[in-house]
N, C-alpha and C positions, 0 to 999 in steps of 0.2 A: 806252711815254715816259720819261715823269716817274715813273715809282714806281722801272723800272728805273736813271734816274739817282739815284733818291734811295735805293737799296740800297745801288749803288756809293761813294757818297758816306756811307753808315754803314758798312759795308762796311769805305773807306779810315779812317774814324775810329775805328774796333775794332779796327785791326791796329794803329795809332800807337799809341794806347793799351796796348794790346798791348806792345808791345817799350817803350815806358818801363816799364811794369809791371818788365819781365821785367829790366832792366838795371838797376832801381833795386835789386831784390831780389838781383843778383848781386854788383853791387857791397858791398851790404848784408853778404852771408853770405862775401865775399871779406877782409873788413875786419873782420870777427867769428870767423871760423872759426877751431876748434883742437879738441881732441879732449874737454874739457872743455864746450865750451860744446855741441858736439853732445850731450854727456851729458844734460846740465842743460835743453836747449832744447829736443829731438826734436819736439816737439808742432809748436814758429814754425817748424823745420825743414820737417817732413813739410808742413804747411797752406801754405807757400811753394811744394811742389812743385803741391801743388793749382792753387793761384790759375796757378801757369805752363802746365800743362796747357790748363786752361781759357780760360787768352788764345792759348795755338796755336790752339784746335780752335771759338771761338765765332766769330772772323770765317768763319771755313768753313761754318757755317750757313745762310751769305745764300743758296751757289750752290746750295741744294738745293729743288729743284724739288717743286709741289704742295703745298707744306709752308705751314702756317700757326702763324709760331711765338708764342707764348704766352707769360706768366710767372703765376704763381699763389704762393697763400704757401699751403706742407701745416701749418707752424708758425705761421705770419705773422708770425715773425720771420727765417724762414730765403728767399730766394726762390730757388727752381726753376725750368729751363727742362719747360715741360709737351710738349710739341704737339704732335707729327708727326701730322698729319691726311693720310687720302690721300680727293683728292678724289672725287667718285662723282656722277654725275649718272645722273636717275630721272624716266622720262616719267612724268606724271598722266593719268587719263584724257582729259583734253583735247588732249593730245601735247606740253604745255609742262615743259620740264626744269627739274627742281628739282635745283638746288646744294646739295650739303652734303659734309661731313668725317668721314671713319672712324677712329675713333681703337682702333687694334686692341694686343687685350692674348694673343696666342697662346692663345685657346680661341674658343667657335661659339660661346658666351651674349654677349647681343645685348640694351643699352640705346635704347632712341628718345629721343634732348631734342626737345621743341619751346618756340621762342620766343615773345613773347606779343605784343602790339598795336605795329606795328610797330618792331617789334625785326629781327633780323636772329640765323641758328646762331652768332654771332662773341658776342653779349651775357653779359657776362660770370657769370652765375648757369650757364649752358650750360656754359661753358669749364672754370667750376672742376668743373660734375658729373661733366665727361667726365674730366676727369683723375683725382679720386676712385676712377670704376669703374675705370679704366686702374690705379691700385693695389693695387686688388683681385682685377684681372685677368678683369676685363669688359669687350669691346667697346662703347662707344659714337658712335653716331654723330647727329649735331649739322645740322638743314637747313635750309635757306630754303624758305617756304613760300610758292606761287606768287605775284608780285605785291611779292613782299618780297627784299630782299638781290639777290644774285646772278642769281634760280631766273626765270625765262621769266615772262610774263603781267602784267595791272594791278593795281597795289593795289587791292582792295576796302574798305570799311570794314566790313560784316558779315563776308560768307562762311566763315559757320559751320560750312558740312553740307561746304562744297568744301576747306573744311582738313581735316574728319576724311576725304574721299576722298582728298588730297594723301598724307595719314597712313595709308589702308588703301595703296595705292600703294607708297608705300616698306614698309610693312609685308610687301604680297606678293615687292616684289624681294629683301629677306632674308630672306622664305621661301626664295624660290627656287634660292639661294645658301645652303640649308641652314646656315643662321641658326637658334641658339633663341634667341628675343624675348622674353627676361623678363619687363621690365617699358616702358612708357613714361609717361616723366616732360615735363610740358609746364611753363608759368612763365606766369601771368597769361590770358591770351587763350590762349595756351598749354593753359594747365589744362583751360578747358573745350574743346577740339579734343581732349583728349587721355578726356576723361572722353565725350564724345557719341561718339565712338570703340567707346568700350568698351558703352554702350547700345546702339549698330549692328552692332558684333560680336562675337563671344566668343573669338577663339584668341589674347589674351594676360591673363592670369592675375590681371598686378600694376600698378596705376595710381596715380602721383601726380603729385593737382594741387596745384603751388602757388599759391595767391591768386587764385583763378579766381575770376569774377564768376558770383553763384545769380540774381542779379534782377537779368539784362537790360537791363531798362527805365529801370534808372536807370544812375548817369552817363555821361549826354550830354550832359546842358545846359554841364557845366563845357565839354567841347572845342567844342560846337555852337552855346552861347547861348541867351539866352533868348525861346522863342517857338521852336524850330526846327522845331517840326510846322509852325504856318500860315505857316511860309516855306520848308520844301522844297514842302509843298503848293501852295506859287503859282509858285516856280519851277523844281519838279524838283530844285533841288539846292541843297546849301549849300559853299562853299566853307571852308575851314580853315585859318586863318592865324596867325603864329606870333607873339609878339608884337610882334616887329617890323618884323609885319604882310605877313612875307613867302609865301609859296604854299605851300602843304604836302600837301592834299590831295581830295580832293572826293571829297564823300559823294553818293549818287543816294537819292531815295525808293525804288529797288527793294533798293538795298545797306543801308535801315534798315531798310522791313520785314523783310528776310532777318533780320535782327538780332532784331526784336521780337518774329518768328514762330516764334522758336528756343526751346521748350521747355525748361527745365533741370529743371525737377520731373517732367516726364513720364521726359525720357533720366534722369536718375540713379535712379530707382526702377522703370527698364529695366534695369540694370546687372544680369547673374547675380550671385546669393550668391556661386558659386563665386571670384568677382572679388575679390581685395580689394584697398581701397581706401584710399588716406592723403593728408589734406586737412593740409597748411603749412601755416598764417596769420600775419600779422604782425601783434600786436593792438595797433602804431598805424601800421597800412597806411595811407596819407593818400588812394591813389587806388580799392583797392575795401575795404570795412570790413568786420571784423573776423565783425560778423555774416552774410556768405556764406557764410562758416564752418562754421556752424551749422546754419544750411540742408542744406546740401550732408551732414552729418553726420546729421542730422535724416530725412534720404530715400534716401540710399544703404544698400543691403540690412548686406553688409560694409565697414565704412567705419571707419577710425580718425579722431581729430583731434591737429591737437598745434599746439597757439600759441606761440607763440614771444614769449615778455614785451619790450615796445621794439622788437623789429625792423618797418622800415617795410617799404613793397610791395617796395624792390632790397634787403633784409636788409641795411641799412652797417652794417655792426661786428658781423653775424651771420653771418654765410657760413659759417664754421667747423662751428655748430649746425646751418645748413641744409645741409649736408652729408653729415654725422654723423645726423641724421633718415633723409632719406631711403635713405643706403646704408646702415642698419640693418634700414632695411626691405623693403628692394630683396633685400639679403642679409644674413637673420637673422645673430648670431654665435655660434651654440653656447653655453649655456650650462654653468659649469664645474660640475664633481659637487660637492657637498660632502664634504670629506674627512673629518667629523664621521661614524660613526658612529653607527646609533641606538640604542638602549635597551634590550633588551632585560627 
C-alpha cells in the first residue's frame, strides 16, 4: 500500500513537472517563432519536441506492471531508460521460489547474471550488464539466490554449493524454454557460483568471474571479528551486526564449515578446457585482493585475466570499462580485415 501511494505521488509530480515544461516551452516558441528562427534554430525546436514526448509518456510508465525501471548511463553523460524486465519465478530443487527479471532482446541467446554476498538482482553492476547485453541483441536474466532479495528461503553465510544448485535450476528452466544460454556472469560471491557451476556441469561454455574470491579462508575476520572460530565453536553461531549495532545476519557453525570446505583449487582445475573463462578484477579492490584473480588464472585451464587499474570492488568510475570487457568476451567483435594488400 505504501509503495503504491509512493508511486502515485511520484507519478503526480512527474505529470506536474511535465505540464510546467510544456507550458514554458510553448510560450517560448510562441514568442520566438518566425520562418527565420526556424531555419537557424531547427535543432532547438526538434529538441523541444523530443522533450515534449518524454514529458508526455514518462508519467505513464508508472502504470506498467511487473517492470522495474532503472536508469543507467551508456555514455555517462546521457541518462536513458533501461529497463523492462519480465518477472519470472523458478523453483529450485528444494521447492523455493527464485525471483528474477528477464530482459528480452528479440533473440534466443541468453546470459544469466549472478549477484554477490548480501546483494540482490538489483545490483547496479548487474543492471548495467543487462542493459548493455540488450543493446547487442542478447537476453539477460538476473535473479535473487534463495534467501536473498525477493526469493524464498533463509539467508545462509556459506551456501556455495546451494547457490550453484540454484543456478542449475535457472539454467535448466531456460534450457527447457529453448533459450541458448551463451554465458554465466557473476560478481563477487556470484563469481564463485558461476565457476563452481562450470566445474560441476559442462553445458555453458563461457564464464565471466568478476572479482570472485579464490582463498575462501580469507576475508572472514573483517565480518565476523577476531577469534571467530573459537566463539562459533563455543556458542554455535555468531550474530553479525553493523556499525550501529543493528543485527544483520547469523553465521552458524554449519554455514561456516560450508565455506571452509568449498575447494576453489579443485573446482578451478575441474573446469573443462572447452570452457572459456574470463576473470576481471580491480587493482584497488578493498574487499577481495587482486592476488585472488592471479590464483584463478594459474589454475583454470582456458582462462583470460584482466586487471582494471584503479578499480575497487564496485568498479566505481570504471563501470563502462567493466561492461565493455564483459561484452567483448561474450560476443567478440569481428576484426576488421586490413585494406592493405600484401606485397608480392
